[in-house]
Structure formats: C-alpha cells, structure tokens
LUMKOLSE-940783 format. One record per atom (N, C-alpha, C): x, y, z; residue in one letter. Coordinates in steps of 0.2 Angstrom, whole numbers, plus 5000, padded with zeros to 4 digits. Each point is the difference from the previous one (the first is absolute). Layout:
BEGIN
XYZa;...
***
This chain:
BEGIN
590054145043x;499850075000x;499650024993x;500349974995x;499750014993x;500049944996x;500149955004x;500049934996x;500649984996x;500550045000x;500649984996x;500449955003x;499949995007x;500449945003x;499649935000x;499550004998x;499549945000x;500349944996x;500249955003x;500349944996x;500750014999x;500450065002x;500650004998x;500449965005x;500549974997x;500549955004x;500550035003x;500150005007x;500550035004x;500549955004x;500650014998x;500549975004x;500250045006x;500049985006x;500150045006x;500649965004x;500650035000x;500449975004x;500050035008x;500349965004x;499950025007x;499350005002x;499649954998x;499350015001x;499849985007x;500449975004x;499849985007x;500250065005x;500350054998x;500250055005x;499450045001x;500050055005x;499550055001x;499850044994x;500450034997x;499850034994x;499749964994x;500349945000x;499849954995x;499349985001x;499849995007x;499349985001x;499550054998x;500250065002x;499550064998x;500050014993x;500549994996x;500050004993x;499549944997x;500149945002x;499749954998x;499250015000x;499850025007x;499350005001x;499750064996x;500350054999x;499750064996x;500049984993x;500549974997x;500149984993x;499449954998x;499949955005x;499549954999x;499350044999x;499950055005x;499450035000x;499950044993x;500650024997x;499950044994x;500049954994x;499949945001x;499949954995x;500649974996x;500650015003x;500549974997x;500149935002x;500449974996x;500249925002x;500850005002x;500149975005x;500650025004x;500449935000x;500650014998x;500549955001x;500550025006x;500049975006x;500350015006x;500749975000x;500550035002x;500649975002x;500350035006x;500449955003x;500450025006x;500449945002x;500450015005x;500449955002x;499749935003x;499450015003x;499849945005x;499349984997x;500049934999x;499349974997x;499450015004x;500149995007x;499349995004x;499750075000x;500350055002x;499650064999x;499750024993x;500449984995x;499850024993x;499449964999x;500049935002x;499449964999x;499350035004x;500150025006x;499550035004x;499850064996x;500450044999x;499750074997x;499749984993x;500249964996x;499749994994x;499349965000x;500049975005x;499349965001x;499550065002x;500250065003x;499550055002x;499950044994x;500450004994x;499950044995x;499849974994x;499450004998x;499749964995x;500450014993x;500249954997x;500249994993x;500850025000x;500350005006x;500750015000x;500449945000x;500750004999x;500449955000x;500750035003x;500349955002x;500750015003x;500549964999x;500750025002x;500649964999x;500550035005x;500249965004x;500650015005x;500650014996x;500450055001x;500650014997x;500550055004x;500649985000x;500550045002x;500350044995x;499950075001x;500350054994x;500750004999x;500449975006x;500750004999x;500249944996x;499649954999x;500249944996x;500150024993x;500449964997x;500350024992x;499450014995x;499649955001x;499449994995x;499350025002x;500050035006x;499350025003x;499650044996x;500350064997x;499650044996x;499749974994x;500449964997x;499849974994x;499449945002x;500149975005x;499549955002x;499350045002x;500050055004x;499550045001x;499650024994x;500350034996x;499750034994x;499749944995x;500449955000x;499749944995x;499449985003x;500049985007x;499449975004x;499550054999x;500050075001x;499550045000x;499750004992x;500450004996x;499749994993x;499749944998x;500349945003x;499649944999x;499450005003x;499950035006x;499350005003x;499550044997x;500250064998x;499550054998x;500250034993x;500449974996x;500250024993x;500350064999x;500150055005x;500450064998x;500150045007x;500350055000x;500150045006x;499950074997x;499650035004x;499850084999x;500350045004x;500149995006x;500350045005x;500549965004x;500550035002x;500649975004x;500150055006x;499949985006x;500150045005x;500649975004x;500650045000x;500649985003x;499950035007x;499849965004x;499850025008x;500549975005x;500349944997x;500449975005x;500650045002x;500250005006x;500650045003x;500249985006x;500750015002x;500349995006x;500350065003x;500050015006x;500150065004x;500649995005x;500650004997x;500649985005x;500150075004x;500149995007x;500150065004x;500649985004x;500550065000x;500649995004x;500550054997x;500550015004x;500650044997x;500349974994x;500150044995x;500249984993x;500849965001x;500450035005x;500749975001x;499949935003x;499549995003x;499949935003x;499749954996x;499750024994x;499649954996x;500349954997x;499749954999x;500349944996x;499950004993x;500649984996x;499950014993x;499449954998x;499849955003x;499449964998x;499450045001x;499950055005x;499450035000x;500050054995x;500650034997x;499950044994x;499849964994x;500249944999x;499849964994x;499349995001x;499749975005x;499449995001x;499550064999x;500250065003x;499650064999x;500050024993x;500550004996x;500050024994x;499649944995x;500149945002x;499749954996x;499250005000x;499750025006x;499350005001x;499750074998x;500450065002x;499750064999x;500250034993x;500449984997x;500350034993x;500049954995x;500449955000x;500149954995x;499349964999x;499649985004x;499449964998x;499550054997x;499950065002x;499550044996x;500350014993x;500650015000x;500350014992x;499949944996x;500149945003x;499949944996x;499349994999x;499650005005x;499349994998x;499750054996x;500250064999x;499850054996x;500249994993x;500649974999x;500349984993x;499549944998x;499849965004x;499649944998x;499350024998x;499750055003x;499350025000x;499950054993x;500650034999x;499850064995x;499949984993x;500349944997x;499849994993x;499349994999x;499749965005x;499349994998x;499550065002x;500250045004x;499750065001x;500050054994x;500650014998x;500150044994x;499749974994x;499949944999x;499749974994x;499350015000x;499750005007x;499250015000x;499950085001x;500550045001x;499950075000x;499750025007x;500049965005x;499850035006x;500349955006x;500350045005x;500349965005x;500250065006x;500149985006x;500250045006x;500549965003x;500650035001x;500549985005x;500050055006x;499949975005x;500050045007x;500549985004x;500550045002x;500550005004x;499950025007x;500149965005x;499850045006x;500650025003x;500150075000x;500650035003x;500050015007x;500150065002x;500050025008x;500250085000x;499850035006x;500350075001x;500849995000x;500349945001x;500749995000x;500350014993x;499650004995x;500250014993x;500250074999x;499850045004x;500150084999x;500450035005x;500349965006x;500450035005x;500549945002x;500450025005x;500449955003x;499950005007x;500049945004x;499950005007x;500549965003x;500250015006x;500649965003x;499749935002x;500549964999x;499849925002x;499649974995x;499950034994x;499649974995x;500350024993x;500750005000x;500350024993x;499949954994x;500049945002x;499949954995x;499350014997x;499550005004x;499350004999x;499950074995x;500250055003x;499950074996x;500449994993x;500649985000x;500349994993x;499649954996x;499749955002x;499649964995x;499350034998x;499750045005x;499450044997x;500250064995x;500550035001x;500350054995x;500149964994x;500349955000x;500149964993x;499349984997x;499549985004x;499349984997x;499750064997x;500150065003x;499750064998x;500350024994x;500650004999x;500350014994x;499849954994x;500049945002x;499849954995x;499350024997x;499550025005x;499350014998x;500050064996x;500350055002x;500150074996x;500249984993x;500549964999x;500349994993x;499549964996x;499749955003x;499549964996x;499350054999x;499850045004x;499550044998x;500150044993x;500750035000x;500150044994x;500149954994x;500349955001x;500149954994x;499249974998x;499649995004x;499449974998x;499450054999x;500150065000x;499450055001x;499649994993x;500249984995x;499549994994x;499849934998x;500149965005x;499949934999x;499349985003x;499750045004x;499449975004x;500249975006x;500649995002x;500249975006x;500350065005x;499949995006x;500150065004x;500549975006x;500550035002x;500449995005x;500050055006x;499849985005x;499750055006x;500449985006x;500350045003x;500449995007x;499550035005x;499849965005x;499550025006x;500449995006x;500150065003x;500550005005x;499650035007x;499849955004x;499750025007x;500550015005x;499850045005x;500450005006x;499949945004x;500350015006x;499849945004x;499449985001x;499949935001x;499349975000x;499949965006x;499449995001x;499849965006x;499949934998x;500749974999x;500049934998x;500649985004x;500149935000x;500649975004x;500650034998x;500250014993x;500550044999x;500150065003x;499450045000x;500150075003x;500250005008x;499849945003x;500250005007x;500750005001x;500449984994x;500750015001x;500350075000x;499650044998x;500350075000x;500150035007x;500750025001x;500150015007x;499950075002x;499850015006x;499950075003x;499450044998x;499549974997x;499450044997x;499349975003x;499550045000x;499449995003x;499649964994x;499949935002x;499749964995x;499350024999x;499650045004x;499450014999x;499950064995x;500550034999x;500050064994x;500149974993x;500249934999x;500249974994x;499450004996x;500149994994x;499449994994x;499749945001x;499350004999x;499649944999x;500149964994x;500249944999x;500149974994x;499450004995x;499450005003x;499350004997x;500050074995x;500250055004x;500050064996x;500550004994x;500549975000x;500549994995x;499749964995x;499649955002x;499749954995x;499550044996x;499750045003x;499450044997x;500350044994x;500650045002x;500450044995x;500249964995x;500249945001x;500349954995x;499449994994x;499549995003x;499549984995x;499850074995x;500050055004x;499950074996x;500650004994x;500649995002x;500650014995x;499949954994x;499849935002x;499949964995x;499450014996x;499550035002x;499450014996x;500150064995x;500450055002x;500150054996x;500149984992x;499650024995x;500249974993x;499950064995x;500050065002x;500050054995x;500750034999x;500150064998x;500650034999x;500450035006x;499749995006x;500450025006x;500349935003x;500650015002x;500349955004x;500450035006x;500049975005x;500450015007x;500649955000x;500550024996x;500549964999x;500449985007x;499950055004x;500450005007x;499650025005x;499949975006x;499550025005x;500349995007x;500050055004x;500350005006x;499450005005x;499949965005x;499550005005x;500350015007x;499950055003x;500450015006x;499550015006x;500349995006x;499550015006x;499950085001x;499450015003x;499850075002x;500450025006x;500149955005x;500450015007x;500649964999x;500650035002x;500649965001x;500350005007x;500049955004x;500350015007x;500249935002x;
***
C-alpha cells in the first residue's frame, strides 16, 4: 500500500489452512518474502512453488523444539524476521465435561504456547532493528464464551491477553503487537462451527486485505486490537 512491506520477511504459521492461503497470496502481492510453516510437507511445497521467493518448513507446533527450529531456519534462509503471524490454530468442539485432557494440551500448545514462544524468539531482532510486527490471529471467541467450545474460547482469551500486554510493553520500541480477531470464516475450520449458515461467514480474502492494511500502517496510529464480524448471523 505504501511500500513499507516490500522485502519484509514474514513467518506465517498455519500457512496451508484457508486463512493462511489467503494471507500468503496477499502478502506476496504486497512484496513480502514468506517463510511458510505447517504440519504437512506436500501442501507446503506446492504452496511455496506458487509463491515466488518463498521458503517453507514442515513442523508440528506441539513438538518440544519446533518453534526454535522454525525461527532458526527462517533466519538462516532470509537473515532476519520482520513479521510473525501466529495464525496456526486448532478448534476442538464438544462438551467440556467430555473433553480429553490431551485435547486441552494440544489446544493450548498450538493456540497459546507456540505464539508465546515464537514471539519470544522473534522479538530481540525486531527490537534491535526498531521495527517489527507480531500479529496474533484471535477470534470472536476471544471476547465471548460459546457452548461446546470452552477450550478454544479459553485459548483465544489467553492469546488476546498476551497481545494486549505486549502492545503496552513494546509501544516505544517500534515493534507492534496486534490481535486480529475475525468471526466465523469460510474455511475448512469454519465448516466445523455447528448450527450456523456457512454462506454468511467471512471471506478469508477480505481478512487478508485487512491484514495488509494493519501491517502497512507506520505512523503514530495503531490498531492494536481488531474485531472483524459478520454482517448477518444465522
């Protein structure tokens, strides 16, 4: 939009999901260099092949050293990381009293602990250079509670609190922490939302367009917390 994103290095988690695909396409068009990560190598390789100048690494964010491996490889390939987009997430659905403790561990490992660890690894370089963006993909569930999604809602509340705190801590550093929270999306994950009209869900391309706007803002204004909701809910 104003050239500020040209040649910026972006680490994008959850790259092969519906929202990840939309982000990657739009960020490439904005001139960013992308480091893509997700759980499966084949879709990452296909995706990277279609995005000039990108690189990729398959990694499971629940693995002990996954975050360190991702950031080290991104820096090896591109020299630095300017933007971290914590987009990966899982969406467990079901009554809380019937949930398996392993589902809790996996949900918080991917939705909360990985963003915290990745942010901790990315921040020193960003602060040293005086510019950086941490984008945490929240949800409308970060602001409310819904039946059968207690673990997911709790994880997104935690991510929002983390982003709010980092925003305040980093406000004089040139690094911005922003939580972008869309409502239900027209993605494979969105199809898991029970009892709602999928046709009213948000187009991921619209969210991607908004993301580029957030990343491009470089003056004294910042949208530290953004909610993107549907016009019609049914």
